[in-house]
MIDO-393312 format. One line per 8 residues: number of its first residue (from 1); for each residue x, y, z of C-alpha. Coordinates in Angstrom, 2 decimals, always signed. Example, Ala and Ser with C-alpha at 12.3 -4.5 7.8 and 13.67 -1.06 7.14 Angstrom:
1) +12.30,-4.50,+7.80 ~ +13.67,-1.06,+7.14
end
This chain:
1) +0.22,+0.26,-0.06 ~ +1.69,+3.74,-0.94 ~ +2.51,+5.86,+1.71 ~ +0.36,+8.96,+1.74 ~ +1.58,+12.44,+0.45 ~ +1.18,+14.55,+3.47 ~ +3.50,+17.04,+2.75 ~ +1.48,+17.61,-0.20
9) -1.81,+17.45,+1.74 ~ -0.44,+19.81,+4.01 ~ +0.48,+22.52,+1.89 ~ -2.97,+22.86,+0.14 ~ -4.63,+22.97,+3.34 ~ -2.25,+25.58,+4.48 ~ -3.74,+27.30,+1.28 ~ -6.43,+29.42,+1.45
17) -9.32,+29.44,-0.52 ~ -10.27,+31.69,-2.81 ~ -13.70,+30.93,-3.27 ~ -14.55,+30.35,+0.87 ~ -13.12,+33.11,+2.98 ~ -11.50,+31.82,+5.97 ~ -11.39,+27.96,+4.69 ~ -8.38,+26.08,+3.14
25) -8.12,+25.20,-0.70 ~ -10.46,+22.19,-1.19 ~ -9.24,+19.36,-3.70 ~ -11.67,+20.57,-6.09 ~ -10.40,+23.99,-6.00 ~ -6.86,+22.80,-6.48 ~ -7.52,+20.81,-9.45 ~ -9.31,+23.75,-11.51
33) -6.43,+25.97,-10.14 ~ -3.90,+23.73,-12.02 ~ -6.17,+23.12,-15.27 ~ -6.65,+27.30,-15.11 ~ -2.78,+27.95,-14.97 ~ -1.96,+24.75,-17.49 ~ -4.04,+26.55,-19.91 ~ -3.16,+30.41,-19.38
41) +0.49,+29.56,-18.97 ~ +1.01,+26.59,-21.21 ~ -1.24,+26.84,-23.73 ~ -2.58,+23.05,-22.49 ~ -6.12,+22.29,-22.14 ~ -6.64,+19.47,-18.76 ~ -9.45,+18.47,-17.02 ~ -7.93,+16.78,-14.02
49) -10.70,+16.51,-11.15 ~ -10.79,+16.45,-7.37 ~ -10.02,+12.79,-8.07 ~ -6.65,+13.22,-9.66 ~ -5.65,+15.28,-6.45 ~ -6.59,+12.72,-4.10 ~ -4.51,+10.24,-5.99 ~ -1.43,+12.65,-5.78
57) -2.25,+12.78,-1.81 ~ -3.05,+9.02,-1.34 ~ +0.47,+8.43,-2.31 ~ -0.72,+6.42,-5.59 ~ +1.16,+8.76,-7.88 ~ +4.62,+10.24,-6.42 ~ +5.71,+11.78,-9.60 ~ +2.61,+13.67,-11.36
65) +3.96,+14.97,-14.85 ~ +5.89,+17.95,-15.81 ~ +3.51,+20.01,-16.36 ~ +1.26,+18.86,-13.57 ~ +4.24,+19.47,-11.35 ~ +4.73,+22.70,-12.32 ~ +1.55,+23.90,-11.82 ~ +1.16,+22.59,-8.66
73) +4.52,+24.33,-7.56 ~ +3.47,+27.72,-8.91 ~ +0.11,+27.51,-7.28 ~ +0.89,+26.22,-3.96 ~ +4.39,+28.38,-3.40 ~ +6.69,+25.04,-3.24 ~ +9.35,+23.00,-4.51 ~ +8.73,+19.70,-5.82
81) +10.21,+18.44,-2.72 ~ +8.25,+20.41,-0.59 ~ +5.09,+18.73,-1.97 ~ +6.43,+15.46,-1.43 ~ +7.37,+14.34,-5.10 ~ +9.90,+11.69,-5.42 ~ +11.12,+10.89,-8.75 ~ +13.33,+7.83,-7.86
89) +11.08,+5.24,-5.54 ~ +13.72,+2.89,-4.62 ~ +15.53,+5.98,-2.94 ~ +12.78,+7.11,-1.04 ~ +12.42,+3.42,+0.20 ~ +15.67,+3.77,+1.32 ~ +15.38,+7.09,+3.05 ~ +12.55,+5.61,+5.01
97) +14.48,+2.92,+6.96 ~ +16.90,+5.41,+8.19 ~ +16.79,+5.34,+12.32 ~ +15.15,+8.56,+12.85 ~ +11.93,+10.19,+13.75 ~ +10.16,+10.09,+10.48 ~ +8.96,+13.51,+11.05 ~ +10.14,+14.33,+7.56
105) +6.78,+12.07,+6.44 ~ +5.09,+15.77,+6.40 ~ +8.33,+17.93,+6.65 ~ +9.51,+19.70,+3.04 ~ +13.01,+19.07,+3.82 ~ +15.68,+16.93,+3.73 ~ +16.76,+15.74,+7.37 ~ +20.20,+15.83,+5.94
113) +20.55,+19.40,+4.96 ~ +19.82,+22.28,+6.92 ~ +16.93,+23.92,+4.65 ~ +18.53,+26.50,+2.66 ~ +15.92,+29.47,+3.09 ~ +17.40,+29.41,+6.90 ~ +20.79,+30.29,+5.89 ~ +21.09,+33.59,+4.36
121) +24.90,+33.49,+5.03 ~ +27.64,+31.52,+4.26 ~ +28.80,+29.22,+7.12 ~ +31.84,+29.64,+9.32 ~ +34.39,+27.73,+11.52 ~ +32.94,+29.33,+14.70 ~ +32.40,+26.52,+17.44 ~ +29.41,+26.86,+19.18
129) +29.06,+26.16,+22.97 ~ +26.10,+25.85,+25.89 ~ +26.19,+29.47,+26.00 ~ +25.18,+30.06,+22.80 ~ +22.11,+27.06,+23.56 ~ +21.29,+28.73,+26.48 ~ +21.15,+32.53,+24.63 ~ +18.73,+30.68,+22.12
137) +16.45,+29.35,+24.86 ~ +16.30,+33.03,+26.58 ~ +15.19,+34.60,+23.49 ~ +12.53,+31.95,+22.90 ~ +11.39,+32.29,+26.24 ~ +10.93,+36.06,+25.70 ~ +9.38,+35.54,+22.47 ~ +6.65,+33.06,+23.88
145) +6.24,+35.62,+26.93 ~ +5.47,+38.41,+24.64 ~ +3.21,+36.42,+21.84 ~ +1.39,+35.01,+25.52 ~ +0.96,+38.85,+27.09 ~ +0.61,+40.96,+23.49 ~ -0.54,+38.35,+20.70 ~ +1.26,+37.52,+17.23
153) +1.60,+40.68,+16.50 ~ +4.40,+41.82,+17.95 ~ +6.08,+38.45,+18.72 ~ +6.11,+37.32,+14.84 ~ +8.28,+39.68,+13.20 ~ +10.42,+39.76,+16.79 ~ +10.74,+35.71,+16.36 ~ +11.10,+35.51,+13.08
161) +13.90,+37.99,+12.97 ~ +16.11,+36.25,+15.80 ~ +15.20,+32.82,+13.99 ~ +16.76,+34.08,+10.85 ~ +20.01,+35.31,+12.84 ~ +20.57,+32.32,+14.89 ~ +19.73,+29.26,+12.37 ~ +23.18,+29.57,+11.44
169) +24.75,+28.73,+14.35 ~ +23.51,+25.32,+12.71 ~ +26.45,+25.15,+10.55 ~ +28.75,+25.87,+13.28 ~ +31.37,+23.08,+15.04 ~ +29.60,+21.75,+18.19 ~ +29.94,+18.66,+20.08 ~ +27.19,+16.37,+19.69
177) +24.91,+16.84,+22.71 ~ +25.28,+20.66,+22.54 ~ +24.29,+20.53,+18.51 ~ +21.39,+18.31,+19.72 ~ +20.78,+20.91,+22.31 ~ +20.95,+23.65,+19.53 ~ +18.70,+21.99,+17.59 ~ +16.11,+21.69,+20.02
185) +16.01,+25.38,+21.20 ~ +16.47,+26.46,+17.64 ~ +13.29,+24.17,+16.92 ~ +11.30,+25.64,+19.55 ~ +12.10,+29.35,+18.32 ~ +10.57,+28.39,+15.13 ~ +7.69,+26.69,+17.01 ~ +7.19,+30.19,+18.85
193) +7.50,+32.00,+15.35 ~ +5.07,+30.17,+13.16 ~ +2.81,+29.85,+16.19 ~ +2.76,+33.88,+16.61 ~ +2.19,+34.03,+12.80 ~ -0.58,+31.81,+13.16 ~ -2.47,+33.94,+15.53 ~ -2.26,+36.53,+13.24
201) -3.71,+34.50,+10.41 ~ -0.55,+34.41,+8.42 ~ -0.65,+31.13,+7.49 ~ +1.77,+30.76,+4.89 ~ +4.91,+31.99,+7.16 ~ +3.42,+29.79,+10.18 ~ +3.25,+26.41,+8.03 ~ +6.93,+26.83,+6.55
209) +7.95,+27.50,+10.30 ~ +6.12,+24.80,+11.91 ~ +8.15,+22.33,+9.20 ~ +11.55,+23.98,+10.28 ~ +10.50,+23.29,+13.74 ~ +9.53,+19.70,+12.80 ~ +13.10,+19.59,+10.94 ~ +14.73,+20.28,+14.03
217) +12.60,+18.22,+16.19 ~ +13.80,+15.28,+13.79 ~ +17.67,+16.09,+13.47 ~ +17.57,+16.42,+17.35 ~ +15.63,+13.06,+18.03 ~ +13.29,+15.04,+20.23 ~ +10.11,+13.35,+20.58 ~ +8.77,+15.89,+23.00
225) +9.56,+18.86,+20.28 ~ +7.73,+16.67,+17.58 ~ +4.85,+15.91,+19.66 ~ +4.51,+20.00,+20.43 ~ +4.90,+20.87,+17.24 ~ +2.60,+18.76,+15.65 ~ -0.15,+19.50,+18.18 ~ +0.38,+23.60,+17.45
233) -0.06,+22.30,+13.45 ~ -2.94,+20.44,+14.32 ~ -4.20,+24.00,+15.96 ~ -3.82,+25.77,+13.05 ~ -5.41,+23.30,+10.78 ~ -8.72,+23.08,+12.50 ~ -8.67,+26.76,+12.72 ~ -9.03,+27.07,+9.16
241) -12.25,+24.73,+9.42 ~ -10.55,+21.17,+8.50 ~ -10.96,+19.23,+11.81 ~ -10.14,+15.61,+10.44 ~ -6.82,+16.89,+9.24 ~ -6.21,+17.96,+12.84 ~ -7.01,+15.24,+14.25 ~ -5.11,+12.88,+11.79
249) -2.18,+15.17,+12.87 ~ -2.79,+15.01,+16.98 ~ -2.88,+11.26,+16.30 ~ +0.42,+11.31,+14.67 ~ +1.72,+13.65,+17.53 ~ +0.81,+10.41,+19.91 ~ +2.95,+8.31,+18.17 ~ +5.38,+6.60,+20.85
257) +3.62,+8.42,+23.53 ~ +5.68,+6.51,+26.23 ~ +8.37,+8.66,+25.17 ~ +6.13,+11.56,+26.49 ~ +5.77,+13.27,+29.71 ~ +2.37,+12.81,+31.78 ~ +1.85,+16.57,+30.85 ~ +2.47,+16.54,+26.95
265) +0.44,+13.21,+27.06 ~ -2.57,+15.36,+28.63 ~ -1.94,+17.99,+26.20 ~ -2.17,+15.61,+23.25 ~ -5.54,+13.86,+24.60 ~ -7.11,+17.76,+25.53 ~ -6.76,+18.46,+21.48 ~ -7.76,+15.14,+20.38
273) -10.87,+15.76,+22.57 ~ -11.27,+18.95,+20.94 ~ -11.39,+17.84,+17.50 ~ -13.54,+14.81,+18.34 ~ -16.16,+16.69,+19.77 ~ -15.82,+19.59,+16.80 ~ -16.71,+16.38,+14.37 ~ -19.78,+15.45,+16.62
281) -17.86,+12.10,+18.01 ~ -19.23,+13.60,+21.78 ~ -18.65,+9.71,+23.50 ~ -15.04,+9.67,+22.54 ~ -14.68,+13.27,+23.26 ~ -15.70,+12.50,+26.90 ~ -13.59,+9.75,+27.12 ~ -10.59,+11.46,+25.81
289) -11.05,+14.35,+27.97 ~ -11.14,+11.70,+31.07 ~ -7.45,+10.44,+29.88 ~ -6.36,+13.81,+29.53 ~ -7.74,+14.05,+33.50 ~ -5.65,+10.89,+34.08 ~ -2.45,+12.09,+32.53 ~ -2.82,+15.39,+34.36
297) -3.06,+14.17,+37.70 ~ +0.42,+12.39,+36.99 ~ +2.28,+15.29,+36.20 ~ +5.70,+16.34,+36.91 ~ +6.27,+19.60,+35.77 ~ +10.27,+19.97,+36.74 ~ +10.16,+17.10,+33.85 ~ +8.79,+18.79,+31.50
305) +10.47,+20.75,+28.36 ~ +10.71,+24.68,+28.33 ~ +7.72,+25.30,+25.80 ~ +5.36,+22.86,+27.99 ~ +5.51,+25.35,+30.65 ~ +2.39,+27.09,+29.80 ~ +0.31,+23.54,+30.40 ~ -0.55,+24.22,+34.09
313) -3.74,+23.44,+35.79 ~ -5.50,+26.50,+34.36 ~ -4.44,+25.96,+30.82 ~ -5.92,+22.31,+30.99 ~ -9.17,+23.22,+32.35 ~ -9.35,+25.88,+29.95 ~ -8.33,+23.82,+27.09 ~ -10.47,+20.78,+28.61
321) -13.58,+23.25,+28.79 ~ -13.40,+23.93,+25.19 ~ -13.33,+20.72,+24.29 ~ -16.72,+20.22,+25.80 ~ -18.10,+22.99,+24.46 ~ -19.55,+21.60,+21.30 ~ -20.71,+18.40,+24.13 ~ -22.30,+20.88,+26.34
329) -24.09,+22.58,+23.39 ~ -25.32,+19.06,+21.86 ~ -26.31,+17.97,+24.93 ~ -28.08,+21.55,+25.95 ~ -26.27,+21.03,+29.26 ~ -23.85,+24.27,+30.13 ~ -22.55,+22.17,+33.24 ~ -20.79,+20.14,+31.34
337) -18.10,+22.55,+30.02 ~ -18.86,+26.16,+32.17 ~ -17.34,+24.77,+35.48 ~ -13.97,+24.14,+33.72 ~ -13.68,+27.07,+32.36 ~ -15.00,+29.37,+35.09 ~ -12.05,+27.44,+37.02 ~ -9.69,+28.16,+34.11
345) -10.55,+31.99,+34.45 ~ -9.93,+32.23,+38.14 ~ -6.43,+30.21,+38.26 ~ -4.84,+32.13,+35.05 ~ -1.62,+33.43,+35.82 ~ -0.55,+37.24,+35.03 ~ +1.83,+35.86,+32.58 ~ -1.07,+34.36,+30.16
353) -3.44,+37.35,+29.89 ~ -4.76,+36.52,+26.42 ~ -5.57,+32.34,+27.35 ~ -7.66,+34.24,+30.38 ~ -9.22,+36.45,+27.08 ~ -10.00,+33.64,+25.28 ~ -11.77,+31.46,+28.12 ~ -14.05,+34.55,+28.75
361) -15.23,+35.07,+25.46 ~ -15.94,+30.91,+25.06 ~ -17.91,+31.03,+28.17 ~ -19.64,+34.23,+27.37 ~ -20.59,+32.47,+23.67 ~ -21.66,+29.30,+25.46 ~ -23.88,+31.12,+28.11 ~ -25.19,+33.11,+25.36
369) -26.18,+29.82,+23.32 ~ -27.76,+27.57,+26.40 ~ -27.64,+30.08,+29.26 ~ -28.86,+33.33,+30.46 ~ -27.96,+36.47,+27.55 ~ -27.65,+39.01,+29.96 ~ -24.98,+36.98,+32.19 ~ -23.14,+36.05,+28.81
377) -23.34,+39.85,+28.28 ~ -21.91,+40.68,+31.52 ~ -18.89,+38.07,+30.40 ~ -18.83,+39.26,+27.03 ~ -17.87,+42.57,+27.93 ~ -15.16,+41.75,+30.00 ~ -13.75,+39.98,+27.16 ~ -13.96,+42.52,+24.92
385) -12.47,+45.07,+27.36 ~ -9.37,+42.82,+27.94 ~ -9.28,+42.32,+24.17 ~ -8.09,+45.48,+23.19 ~ -4.48,+44.86,+24.63 ~ -3.76,+42.04,+22.03 ~ -2.85,+41.47,+18.37 ~ -4.71,+38.47,+17.68
393) -6.34,+37.75,+15.04 ~ -7.87,+34.66,+16.71 ~ -9.08,+36.75,+19.75 ~ -11.09,+39.07,+16.85 ~ -12.56,+35.51,+15.69 ~ -13.49,+34.69,+18.81 ~ -15.49,+37.68,+19.51 ~ -16.92,+37.90,+16.10
401) -18.17,+34.26,+17.09 ~ -19.68,+36.03,+20.33 ~ -21.40,+38.48,+18.78 ~ -23.14,+35.65,+15.82 ~ -24.39,+34.08,+19.13 ~ -25.57,+37.04,+21.02 ~ -27.58,+38.34,+17.14 ~ -30.84,+36.38,+18.02
409) -31.01,+38.56,+21.64 ~ -29.75,+42.18,+20.66 ~ -33.46,+43.40,+21.24 ~ -31.88,+43.18,+25.07 ~ -30.26,+46.24,+26.21 ~ -27.03,+44.66,+27.92 ~ -26.84,+42.14,+24.44 ~ -26.94,+45.16,+22.30
417) -24.35,+47.18,+24.06 ~ -22.17,+44.16,+23.91 ~ -22.51,+43.61,+19.75 ~ -21.88,+47.47,+19.44 ~ -18.48,+47.49,+21.82 ~ -17.33,+44.19,+20.06 ~ -17.93,+45.61,+16.10 ~ -16.27,+48.93,+17.20
425) -13.62,+46.53,+19.23 ~ -12.54,+45.15,+15.70 ~ -11.52,+48.48,+14.21 ~ -9.86,+49.90,+17.28 ~ -6.24,+49.73,+17.31 ~ -4.33,+47.91,+19.74 ~ -2.78,+49.60,+22.91 ~ +0.91,+50.22,+22.49
end
């Protein structure tokens, strides 16, 4: 059975649809774009369809014809390698047998070679040591803190600039353990930069930086970084409307979960529960939340990697509460989700104000949907007031969802005021 071409699938899903705002490009839309490109640029009339794209993504065809490759590379802004196209099947089979994490199943990069796009200058004979690793870790911590406090807008540019400046360190000489630690630290920074780009809806940049983080995880042999990066990619994939694709990514992240800490396992189960509930698989979602709670109960924070420091009790309660919102709405039982989210709001530390705003907004939306509109309006006003502190498209989208839930109750004065505030917030500049 052929292995799926996940690189092509992920690249398509990272490309915005031109016909359905907020959605990723469908197979049918990609096929139509290929046909249009071939006619417009090469004068060739072709009629490939979504089934052809599906064959490419399933790996049935690993080396499409030259004209089709040219069109796909142009439309998806990628090279043939980045789209997972392989001319020599035997070479691909040999590569698949290497003793690595196999992150490159969805990474566009050759695990043996540092991606050129991140190396704008030639290598040097300089040697790196632990002080360099600590420097990268410190910068990554600062970028993550900025993103949590101010949103992706301020953090994306800063993190990307540091990423390009620091990645050339990978060309320098280093002792084995130092190089692995450096790869992991730079991979973490790339993941932070990617998530910041995702937060402001720059999906193309986010996708490429996520994939570079995967390359780093593969090269470093870091199962923890691999799992965290795939989880963030799954978040993005779900956000653009592909919950099924997100579920595939999170299950890929759970491979060899015996190598992961209880905190990471709890986070992955929570994410899987979110995607299951979105897909309407409510019983499975409830079971997955229970598994997440079990893993979280056995966590040892001192054993967690730096990028998992955010996943504390408040984050766990807020994330599992989010997973249970579709279940609560489906069963018309606000108590299935609201208590967790309320507790998350109370426990949220000062270092994660955006997370608190997310929880406030989601609790308001849930309450507006199956609770008391006036109570929901009060919660929503708190969220809208806090939202002006963040340059985050995701926050704006969450408020938009709340406004949609409030629309049927606009005759209630408090709700009308909330919708007006949300409308004004969408156009208000972020506080400096």
